[in-house]
mmCIF file of the C-alpha atoms, coordinates in Angstrom:
data_MODEL
# 
_entry.id   MODEL 
# 
loop_
_atom_site.group_PDB 
_atom_site.id 
_atom_site.type_symbol 
_atom_site.label_atom_id 
_atom_site.label_alt_id 
_atom_site.label_comp_id 
_atom_site.label_asym_id 
_atom_site.label_entity_id 
_atom_site.label_seq_id 
_atom_site.pdbx_PDB_ins_code 
_atom_site.Cartn_x 
_atom_site.Cartn_y 
_atom_site.Cartn_z 
_atom_site.occupancy 
_atom_site.B_iso_or_equiv 
_atom_site.pdbx_formal_charge 
_atom_site.auth_seq_id 
_atom_site.auth_comp_id 
_atom_site.auth_asym_id 
_atom_site.auth_atom_id 
_atom_site.pdbx_PDB_model_num 
ATOM 1   C CA . MET A 1 1   ? -123.285 -36.301 -83.328  1.00 0.00 ? 1   MET A CA 1 
ATOM 2   C CA . TYR A 1 2   ? -126.649 -35.128 -84.418  1.00 0.00 ? 2   TYR A CA 1 
ATOM 3   C CA . GLN A 1 3   ? -129.633 -37.217 -83.322  1.00 0.00 ? 3   GLN A CA 1 
ATOM 4   C CA . ASN A 1 4   ? -130.479 -38.061 -86.932  1.00 0.00 ? 4   ASN A CA 1 
ATOM 5   C CA . ALA A 1 5   ? -126.843 -38.860 -87.794  1.00 0.00 ? 5   ALA A CA 1 
ATOM 6   C CA . ASP A 1 6   ? -127.654 -41.902 -89.935  1.00 0.00 ? 6   ASP A CA 1 
ATOM 7   C CA . GLN A 1 7   ? -130.079 -39.886 -92.050  1.00 0.00 ? 7   GLN A CA 1 
ATOM 8   C CA . VAL A 1 8   ? -127.603 -36.995 -92.357  1.00 0.00 ? 8   VAL A CA 1 
ATOM 9   C CA . LEU A 1 9   ? -124.898 -39.414 -93.525  1.00 0.00 ? 9   LEU A CA 1 
ATOM 10  C CA . GLU A 1 10  ? -127.219 -41.131 -95.991  1.00 0.00 ? 10  GLU A CA 1 
ATOM 11  C CA . GLU A 1 11  ? -128.321 -37.809 -97.513  1.00 0.00 ? 11  GLU A CA 1 
ATOM 12  C CA . ASN A 1 12  ? -124.732 -36.567 -97.731  1.00 0.00 ? 12  ASN A CA 1 
ATOM 13  C CA . LEU A 1 13  ? -123.523 -39.730 -99.447  1.00 0.00 ? 13  LEU A CA 1 
ATOM 14  C CA . ALA A 1 14  ? -126.449 -39.623 -101.888 1.00 0.00 ? 14  ALA A CA 1 
ATOM 15  C CA . SER A 1 15  ? -125.782 -36.019 -102.899 1.00 0.00 ? 15  SER A CA 1 
ATOM 16  C CA . ASP A 1 16  ? -121.963 -35.920 -102.845 1.00 0.00 ? 16  ASP A CA 1 
ATOM 17  C CA . PRO A 1 17  ? -120.175 -38.474 -105.072 1.00 0.00 ? 17  PRO A CA 1 
ATOM 18  C CA . ALA A 1 18  ? -116.746 -37.590 -103.643 1.00 0.00 ? 18  ALA A CA 1 
ATOM 19  C CA . ALA A 1 19  ? -117.966 -38.151 -100.071 1.00 0.00 ? 19  ALA A CA 1 
ATOM 20  C CA . ARG A 1 20  ? -119.612 -41.415 -101.144 1.00 0.00 ? 20  ARG A CA 1 
ATOM 21  C CA . GLU A 1 21  ? -116.340 -42.651 -102.655 1.00 0.00 ? 21  GLU A CA 1 
ATOM 22  C CA . GLU A 1 22  ? -114.402 -41.576 -99.541  1.00 0.00 ? 22  GLU A CA 1 
ATOM 23  C CA . TRP A 1 23  ? -116.900 -43.471 -97.352  1.00 0.00 ? 23  TRP A CA 1 
ATOM 24  C CA . ILE A 1 24  ? -116.740 -46.609 -99.495  1.00 0.00 ? 24  ILE A CA 1 
ATOM 25  C CA . GLN A 1 25  ? -112.956 -46.592 -99.419  1.00 0.00 ? 25  GLN A CA 1 
ATOM 26  C CA . TYR A 1 26  ? -112.258 -45.521 -95.818  1.00 0.00 ? 26  TYR A CA 1 
ATOM 27  C CA . GLN A 1 27  ? -115.529 -45.984 -93.888  1.00 0.00 ? 27  GLN A CA 1 
ATOM 28  C CA . LYS A 1 28  ? -114.964 -42.483 -92.490  1.00 0.00 ? 28  LYS A CA 1 
ATOM 29  C CA . LEU A 1 29  ? -115.169 -38.899 -93.739  1.00 0.00 ? 29  LEU A CA 1 
ATOM 30  C CA . LYS A 1 30  ? -112.680 -36.100 -93.140  1.00 0.00 ? 30  LYS A CA 1 
ATOM 31  C CA . ASN A 1 31  ? -115.568 -33.616 -93.053  1.00 0.00 ? 31  ASN A CA 1 
ATOM 32  C CA . ASP A 1 32  ? -118.238 -35.750 -91.421  1.00 0.00 ? 32  ASP A CA 1 
ATOM 33  C CA . PRO A 1 33  ? -121.605 -33.910 -91.552  1.00 0.00 ? 33  PRO A CA 1 
ATOM 34  C CA . ARG A 1 34  ? -122.940 -35.948 -88.602  1.00 0.00 ? 34  ARG A CA 1 
ATOM 35  C CA . ILE A 1 35  ? -120.643 -34.288 -86.079  1.00 0.00 ? 35  ILE A CA 1 
ATOM 36  C CA . THR A 1 36  ? -121.741 -31.147 -84.249  1.00 0.00 ? 36  THR A CA 1 
ATOM 37  C CA . ARG A 1 37  ? -119.434 -28.170 -83.581  1.00 0.00 ? 37  ARG A CA 1 
ATOM 38  C CA . VAL A 1 38  ? -118.992 -29.353 -79.989  1.00 0.00 ? 38  VAL A CA 1 
ATOM 39  C CA . GLY A 1 39  ? -118.201 -32.831 -81.293  1.00 0.00 ? 39  GLY A CA 1 
ATOM 40  C CA . ASN A 1 40  ? -115.580 -31.413 -83.659  1.00 0.00 ? 40  ASN A CA 1 
ATOM 41  C CA . TRP A 1 41  ? -113.968 -29.541 -80.775  1.00 0.00 ? 41  TRP A CA 1 
ATOM 42  C CA . LEU A 1 42  ? -113.936 -32.697 -78.622  1.00 0.00 ? 42  LEU A CA 1 
ATOM 43  C CA . ARG A 1 43  ? -112.378 -34.669 -81.477  1.00 0.00 ? 43  ARG A CA 1 
ATOM 44  C CA . LYS A 1 44  ? -109.792 -31.971 -82.174  1.00 0.00 ? 44  LYS A CA 1 
ATOM 45  C CA . TYR A 1 45  ? -108.387 -32.451 -78.668  1.00 0.00 ? 45  TYR A CA 1 
ATOM 46  C CA . SER A 1 46  ? -109.141 -36.224 -78.528  1.00 0.00 ? 46  SER A CA 1 
ATOM 47  C CA . LEU A 1 47  ? -111.459 -35.662 -75.567  1.00 0.00 ? 47  LEU A CA 1 
ATOM 48  C CA . ASP A 1 48  ? -114.012 -37.937 -77.223  1.00 0.00 ? 48  ASP A CA 1 
ATOM 49  C CA . GLU A 1 49  ? -111.676 -40.832 -76.330  1.00 0.00 ? 49  GLU A CA 1 
ATOM 50  C CA . LEU A 1 50  ? -111.851 -40.280 -72.552  1.00 0.00 ? 50  LEU A CA 1 
ATOM 51  C CA . PRO A 1 51  ? -114.908 -42.505 -71.970  1.00 0.00 ? 51  PRO A CA 1 
ATOM 52  C CA . GLN A 1 52  ? -113.017 -45.347 -73.624  1.00 0.00 ? 52  GLN A CA 1 
ATOM 53  C CA . LEU A 1 53  ? -110.320 -45.140 -70.928  1.00 0.00 ? 53  LEU A CA 1 
ATOM 54  C CA . TRP A 1 54  ? -113.005 -46.108 -68.422  1.00 0.00 ? 54  TRP A CA 1 
ATOM 55  C CA . ASN A 1 55  ? -113.847 -49.098 -70.620  1.00 0.00 ? 55  ASN A CA 1 
ATOM 56  C CA . VAL A 1 56  ? -110.171 -50.145 -70.500  1.00 0.00 ? 56  VAL A CA 1 
ATOM 57  C CA . LEU A 1 57  ? -110.114 -49.862 -66.711  1.00 0.00 ? 57  LEU A CA 1 
ATOM 58  C CA . ILE A 1 58  ? -113.187 -52.068 -66.313  1.00 0.00 ? 58  ILE A CA 1 
ATOM 59  C CA . GLY A 1 59  ? -111.849 -54.626 -68.809  1.00 0.00 ? 59  GLY A CA 1 
ATOM 60  C CA . GLU A 1 60  ? -114.242 -54.072 -71.717  1.00 0.00 ? 60  GLU A CA 1 
ATOM 61  C CA . MET A 1 61  ? -111.572 -52.651 -74.042  1.00 0.00 ? 61  MET A CA 1 
ATOM 62  C CA . SER A 1 62  ? -107.811 -52.780 -74.514  1.00 0.00 ? 62  SER A CA 1 
ATOM 63  C CA . LEU A 1 63  ? -105.432 -49.906 -75.194  1.00 0.00 ? 63  LEU A CA 1 
ATOM 64  C CA . VAL A 1 64  ? -104.399 -51.322 -78.578  1.00 0.00 ? 64  VAL A CA 1 
ATOM 65  C CA . GLY A 1 65  ? -106.656 -53.716 -80.412  1.00 0.00 ? 65  GLY A CA 1 
ATOM 66  C CA . PRO A 1 66  ? -109.116 -53.888 -83.257  1.00 0.00 ? 66  PRO A CA 1 
ATOM 67  C CA . ARG A 1 67  ? -111.179 -50.730 -83.420  1.00 0.00 ? 67  ARG A CA 1 
ATOM 68  C CA . PRO A 1 68  ? -114.866 -51.122 -82.579  1.00 0.00 ? 68  PRO A CA 1 
ATOM 69  C CA . MET A 1 69  ? -116.917 -51.468 -85.712  1.00 0.00 ? 69  MET A CA 1 
ATOM 70  C CA . MET A 1 70  ? -120.364 -50.357 -86.714  1.00 0.00 ? 70  MET A CA 1 
ATOM 71  C CA . VAL A 1 71  ? -122.890 -53.156 -87.122  1.00 0.00 ? 71  VAL A CA 1 
ATOM 72  C CA . ASP A 1 72  ? -123.186 -52.604 -90.883  1.00 0.00 ? 72  ASP A CA 1 
ATOM 73  C CA . GLN A 1 73  ? -119.398 -53.012 -91.265  1.00 0.00 ? 73  GLN A CA 1 
ATOM 74  C CA . LYS A 1 74  ? -119.464 -56.660 -90.175  1.00 0.00 ? 74  LYS A CA 1 
ATOM 75  C CA . LYS A 1 75  ? -120.361 -57.774 -93.698  1.00 0.00 ? 75  LYS A CA 1 
ATOM 76  C CA . LEU A 1 76  ? -117.180 -56.120 -95.007  1.00 0.00 ? 76  LEU A CA 1 
ATOM 77  C CA . TYR A 1 77  ? -115.035 -58.660 -93.129  1.00 0.00 ? 77  TYR A CA 1 
ATOM 78  C CA . GLY A 1 78  ? -116.611 -61.787 -94.620  1.00 0.00 ? 78  GLY A CA 1 
ATOM 79  C CA . GLU A 1 79  ? -115.376 -65.019 -93.040  1.00 0.00 ? 79  GLU A CA 1 
ATOM 80  C CA . GLU A 1 80  ? -112.607 -63.174 -91.178  1.00 0.00 ? 80  GLU A CA 1 
ATOM 81  C CA . ILE A 1 81  ? -115.125 -61.561 -88.805  1.00 0.00 ? 81  ILE A CA 1 
ATOM 82  C CA . LYS A 1 82  ? -114.741 -64.551 -86.473  1.00 0.00 ? 82  LYS A CA 1 
ATOM 83  C CA . ASP A 1 83  ? -111.055 -63.646 -85.976  1.00 0.00 ? 83  ASP A CA 1 
ATOM 84  C CA . TYR A 1 84  ? -111.783 -59.949 -85.539  1.00 0.00 ? 84  TYR A CA 1 
ATOM 85  C CA . VAL A 1 85  ? -114.266 -60.403 -82.717  1.00 0.00 ? 85  VAL A CA 1 
ATOM 86  C CA . ARG A 1 86  ? -112.109 -62.852 -80.729  1.00 0.00 ? 86  ARG A CA 1 
ATOM 87  C CA . VAL A 1 87  ? -110.441 -60.088 -78.720  1.00 0.00 ? 87  VAL A CA 1 
ATOM 88  C CA . SER A 1 88  ? -111.602 -56.935 -76.976  1.00 0.00 ? 88  SER A CA 1 
ATOM 89  C CA . PRO A 1 89  ? -111.739 -53.801 -79.098  1.00 0.00 ? 89  PRO A CA 1 
ATOM 90  C CA . GLY A 1 90  ? -109.034 -51.214 -78.545  1.00 0.00 ? 90  GLY A CA 1 
ATOM 91  C CA . ILE A 1 91  ? -108.896 -47.451 -78.094  1.00 0.00 ? 91  ILE A CA 1 
ATOM 92  C CA . THR A 1 92  ? -106.412 -47.405 -80.943  1.00 0.00 ? 92  THR A CA 1 
ATOM 93  C CA . GLY A 1 93  ? -105.702 -49.962 -83.626  1.00 0.00 ? 93  GLY A CA 1 
ATOM 94  C CA . LEU A 1 94  ? -102.422 -51.321 -84.881  1.00 0.00 ? 94  LEU A CA 1 
ATOM 95  C CA . TRP A 1 95  ? -102.905 -49.489 -88.171  1.00 0.00 ? 95  TRP A CA 1 
ATOM 96  C CA . GLN A 1 96  ? -103.103 -46.177 -86.256  1.00 0.00 ? 96  GLN A CA 1 
ATOM 97  C CA . VAL A 1 97  ? -100.035 -46.670 -84.072  1.00 0.00 ? 97  VAL A CA 1 
ATOM 98  C CA . SER A 1 98  ? -98.107  -47.859 -87.125  1.00 0.00 ? 98  SER A CA 1 
ATOM 99  C CA . GLY A 1 99  ? -98.688  -44.524 -88.840  1.00 0.00 ? 99  GLY A CA 1 
ATOM 100 C CA . ARG A 1 100 ? -101.016 -45.917 -91.479  1.00 0.00 ? 100 ARG A CA 1 
ATOM 101 C CA . ASN A 1 101 ? -104.195 -44.133 -90.433  1.00 0.00 ? 101 ASN A CA 1 
ATOM 102 C CA . GLN A 1 102 ? -104.776 -42.961 -94.006  1.00 0.00 ? 102 GLN A CA 1 
ATOM 103 C CA . THR A 1 103 ? -105.149 -46.493 -95.364  1.00 0.00 ? 103 THR A CA 1 
ATOM 104 C CA . THR A 1 104 ? -108.323 -47.909 -96.855  1.00 0.00 ? 104 THR A CA 1 
ATOM 105 C CA . PHE A 1 105 ? -110.845 -49.704 -94.692  1.00 0.00 ? 105 PHE A CA 1 
ATOM 106 C CA . THR A 1 106 ? -110.120 -52.988 -96.480  1.00 0.00 ? 106 THR A CA 1 
ATOM 107 C CA . ARG A 1 107 ? -106.377 -52.751 -95.759  1.00 0.00 ? 107 ARG A CA 1 
ATOM 108 C CA . ARG A 1 108 ? -107.074 -51.694 -92.172  1.00 0.00 ? 108 ARG A CA 1 
ATOM 109 C CA . ALA A 1 109 ? -109.299 -54.721 -91.605  1.00 0.00 ? 109 ALA A CA 1 
ATOM 110 C CA . SER A 1 110 ? -106.827 -57.020 -93.335  1.00 0.00 ? 110 SER A CA 1 
ATOM 111 C CA . SER A 1 111 ? -103.976 -55.694 -91.188  1.00 0.00 ? 111 SER A CA 1 
ATOM 112 C CA . THR A 1 112 ? -105.911 -56.482 -88.028  1.00 0.00 ? 112 THR A CA 1 
ATOM 113 C CA . VAL A 1 113 ? -106.942 -59.962 -89.164  1.00 0.00 ? 113 VAL A CA 1 
ATOM 114 C CA . ASN A 1 114 ? -103.370 -60.798 -90.239  1.00 0.00 ? 114 ASN A CA 1 
ATOM 115 C CA . ILE A 1 115 ? -102.268 -60.347 -86.631  1.00 0.00 ? 115 ILE A CA 1 
ATOM 116 C CA . PHE A 1 116 ? -104.495 -63.252 -85.632  1.00 0.00 ? 116 PHE A CA 1 
ATOM 117 C CA . LYS A 1 117 ? -103.347 -65.408 -88.526  1.00 0.00 ? 117 LYS A CA 1 
ATOM 118 C CA . ASN A 1 118 ? -99.689  -64.819 -87.646  1.00 0.00 ? 118 ASN A CA 1 
ATOM 119 C CA . GLY A 1 119 ? -100.203 -65.582 -83.947  1.00 0.00 ? 119 GLY A CA 1 
ATOM 120 C CA . LEU A 1 120 ? -99.179  -62.127 -82.745  1.00 0.00 ? 120 LEU A CA 1 
ATOM 121 C CA . SER A 1 121 ? -102.379 -61.201 -80.931  1.00 0.00 ? 121 SER A CA 1 
ATOM 122 C CA . GLY A 1 122 ? -100.870 -61.767 -77.492  1.00 0.00 ? 122 GLY A CA 1 
ATOM 123 C CA . LEU A 1 123 ? -98.039  -59.380 -78.254  1.00 0.00 ? 123 LEU A CA 1 
ATOM 124 C CA . ILE A 1 124 ? -100.115 -56.617 -79.820  1.00 0.00 ? 124 ILE A CA 1 
ATOM 125 C CA . PHE A 1 125 ? -103.407 -56.487 -77.945  1.00 0.00 ? 125 PHE A CA 1 
ATOM 126 C CA . ILE A 1 126 ? -102.606 -55.297 -74.464  1.00 0.00 ? 126 ILE A CA 1 
ATOM 127 C CA . PHE A 1 127 ? -104.325 -54.490 -71.182  1.00 0.00 ? 127 PHE A CA 1 
# 
């Protein structure tokens, strides 16, 4: 990512209504202006995930679990944030391994929180 990634994102969202709507709905952009050409190449081959494997090995992350969130996303979870942060974040989330990686951010968060409410966290969040 560029050093001024937050500013680049803010300017892009202010000038591009379609990107703003995509961000509001998904909390990600298909054509993210913050990512450098090298970053795009790393993402294309999922090499940007390699450092997270180290985090799994040292016990800071799980293989499957709630995806790490940005600080400003915490408010989007409301009261359910307490359930979300109970377990270690995962390299991949349930919504991704279930083939629903095109879902909205709200549904993604709800899917993760429902695991806790249904008592399935021990079965899903591994390592």
